[in-house]
C-alpha positions as CSV (number, residue, x, y, z in Angstrom):
1,M,-7.2,35.0,38.9
2,A,-9.9,35.1,36.2
3,Q,-11.1,31.7,35.0
4,D,-9.6,30.7,31.6
5,K,-10.1,27.7,29.4
6,A,-6.5,26.8,28.7
7,L,-7.3,23.2,29.9
8,A,-10.7,22.9,28.3
9,G,-11.3,19.3,27.3
10,K,-8.5,18.0,29.5
11,Q,-9.3,15.2,31.9
12,V,-7.3,14.9,35.1
13,A,-7.4,12.1,37.7
14,I,-6.4,12.8,41.3
15,L,-5.7,9.5,43.0
16,M,-6.0,9.5,46.8
17,T,-7.5,7.9,49.9
18,D,-7.9,8.6,53.7
19,G,-5.1,10.7,55.2
20,V,-4.6,13.0,52.3
21,E,-3.2,16.4,53.1
22,Q,-6.4,18.2,51.9
23,V,-4.7,21.4,50.6
24,E,-2.6,19.2,48.3
25,Y,-5.9,18.0,46.8
26,T,-8.1,21.1,47.0
27,G,-5.3,23.5,45.7
28,P,-4.4,21.6,42.5
29,R,-8.0,20.6,41.9
30,G,-9.3,24.2,42.2
31,F,-6.5,25.5,40.0
32,L,-7.1,22.9,37.3
33,E,-10.9,23.5,37.3
34,Q,-10.3,27.2,37.2
35,H,-8.4,26.6,34.0
36,G,-11.1,24.5,32.4
37,A,-10.0,20.9,33.2
38,Q,-12.5,18.2,34.3
39,V,-11.1,16.7,37.5
40,T,-12.0,13.3,38.9
41,L,-11.3,12.0,42.4
42,V,-10.2,8.4,41.9
43,S,-9.6,6.1,44.9
44,P,-9.3,2.4,46.0
45,K,-12.5,3.2,47.9
46,G,-15.8,2.8,46.1
47,Q,-17.5,5.6,44.2
48,G,-19.6,7.7,46.6
49,E,-17.6,6.7,49.7
50,E,-15.9,9.4,51.6
51,I,-12.2,10.1,52.0
52,Q,-11.0,11.7,55.3
53,G,-8.7,14.7,54.6
54,F,-6.2,16.1,57.0
55,D,-4.9,19.6,57.8
56,H,-1.5,18.4,59.0
57,L,-2.3,16.2,62.0
58,D,-5.9,17.4,62.4
59,H,-9.0,15.9,60.8
60,G,-10.1,18.1,57.9
61,A,-12.8,17.9,55.3
62,K,-14.3,14.8,53.7
63,F,-14.4,14.3,50.0
64,K,-16.6,11.9,47.9
65,V,-14.9,9.4,45.6
66,E,-16.0,10.1,42.1
67,R,-14.5,6.9,40.6
68,D,-13.2,3.6,42.0
69,V,-9.7,3.0,40.7
70,R,-10.8,-0.4,39.6
71,D,-13.1,1.3,37.1
72,A,-10.6,4.0,36.0
73,R,-8.3,3.7,33.0
74,P,-5.4,6.0,32.2
75,G,-6.7,6.3,28.7
76,D,-9.6,8.2,30.1
77,F,-7.3,10.9,31.5
78,D,-4.7,13.4,30.2
79,A,-2.8,13.6,33.6
80,L,-2.5,12.2,37.1
81,V,-2.1,14.1,40.3
82,L,-0.9,12.4,43.5
83,P,-1.4,14.5,46.7
84,G,0.5,13.7,49.8
85,G,-0.2,13.4,53.5
86,V,1.6,10.6,55.2
87,A,-1.2,8.1,55.5
88,N,-2.6,8.6,52.0
89,P,0.3,7.4,49.9
90,D,1.2,4.8,52.6
91,Q,-2.2,3.2,52.0
92,L,-2.1,3.6,48.3
93,R,1.1,1.6,48.2
94,L,-0.9,-1.4,49.5
95,S,-3.4,-1.1,46.7
96,T,-2.3,-3.2,43.7
97,E,-4.9,-1.4,41.5
98,A,-3.7,2.1,42.6
99,I,-0.1,1.2,41.8
100,T,-1.0,-0.4,38.5
101,F,-3.0,2.8,37.6
102,I,0.1,5.0,38.3
103,R,2.4,2.6,36.4
104,E,0.1,2.6,33.4
105,F,0.2,6.4,33.3
106,A,4.0,6.2,33.0
107,R,3.8,3.5,30.4
108,E,1.4,5.7,28.3
109,D,3.9,8.7,28.8
110,K,1.3,10.9,30.4
111,P,2.0,13.6,32.9
112,I,2.2,12.5,36.6
113,A,2.4,15.2,39.3
114,A,3.2,14.1,42.9
115,I,3.6,16.4,45.9
116,C,5.0,16.0,49.4
117,H,4.6,12.3,50.4
118,G,2.9,11.5,47.1
119,P,6.1,10.5,45.4
120,W,6.3,7.4,47.7
121,T,3.8,5.7,45.4
122,L,6.1,6.3,42.4
123,I,8.6,3.9,44.1
124,D,6.1,1.0,44.1
125,A,5.1,1.9,40.5
126,D,8.8,1.5,39.6
127,I,9.0,4.8,37.8
128,V,11.6,6.8,39.7
129,K,14.8,5.0,38.7
130,G,17.1,7.5,36.9
131,K,14.6,10.4,37.4
132,R,15.2,13.8,39.0
133,V,12.6,14.3,41.8
134,T,11.8,16.2,45.0
135,S,9.5,15.4,47.9
136,W,9.0,15.9,51.5
137,P,12.5,15.6,53.0
138,T,11.8,12.3,54.9
139,L,11.3,10.5,51.5
140,R,14.8,11.4,50.3
141,T,16.4,8.2,51.3
142,D,13.6,6.0,50.0
143,L,13.6,7.8,46.6
144,T,17.4,7.7,46.4
145,N,17.4,4.0,47.3
146,A,14.9,3.4,44.5
147,G,17.4,5.0,42.0
148,A,16.0,8.6,41.8
149,Q,18.2,11.7,42.0
150,W,16.6,13.8,44.8
151,S,16.9,17.5,44.9
152,D,15.6,20.1,47.4
153,E,13.7,22.4,45.0
154,Q,10.1,23.7,45.1
155,V,9.3,21.8,41.9
156,V,11.3,19.4,39.8
157,V,10.2,18.4,36.2
158,D,11.8,15.4,34.6
159,G,10.1,14.6,31.3
160,K,6.4,14.0,32.2
161,L,7.1,13.7,35.9
162,V,6.4,16.7,38.1
163,T,7.3,16.6,41.9
164,S,7.1,19.1,44.7
165,R,8.0,19.2,48.4
166,K,5.2,20.7,50.4
167,P,2.0,22.8,50.5
168,D,4.0,26.0,50.2
169,D,5.1,24.8,46.8
170,I,1.6,24.4,45.4
171,P,1.7,27.5,43.2
172,A,4.9,26.2,41.4
173,F,3.5,22.7,41.3
174,N,0.3,24.0,39.7
175,A,2.2,26.0,37.2
176,A,4.3,23.0,36.2
177,I,1.1,20.9,35.7
178,L,-0.4,23.6,33.5
179,E,2.8,23.6,31.4
180,Q,2.7,19.8,31.1
181,L,-0.9,20.0,29.8
182,T,-0.4,23.0,27.5
183,P,3.0,22.4,25.8
184,A,4.2,25.1,23.5
């Protein structure tokens, strides 16, 4: 696909830590950058530290943190992306700063896009009650218990919340993020 500038001037945060499913980071990041967005890797780890990515259960690439979540403000960004991997959102849930960052995006009514296990963090941020969502199937009970309406679809959009199930859904996930950032 030829590079376009549909997202020129848009700032997107991707919040993650060790254990991220790397394609759920690299796929959306590459797509957003290809469309002109400025993307920043935000983490509870310090700026310049490395995050260990995974390719399913195997170690993958490492990625440098571009901004510590303690130094990030939702006002600096137009959207938030939450990749999955089992360990990544599990660890983010233990970070008060990460959960506050997610919650503030919702309070500011900015797009939040979470894929695979990424929606786990939305429970702790208390933003799924009454929302239609999808996720990796093992999160269904957790999301339902938190008051969400879970659906087995490649992408579900409820207001400014975008969720997807798995890496195979990345094209639909990316398209939904683009739509959120370029409303008609």
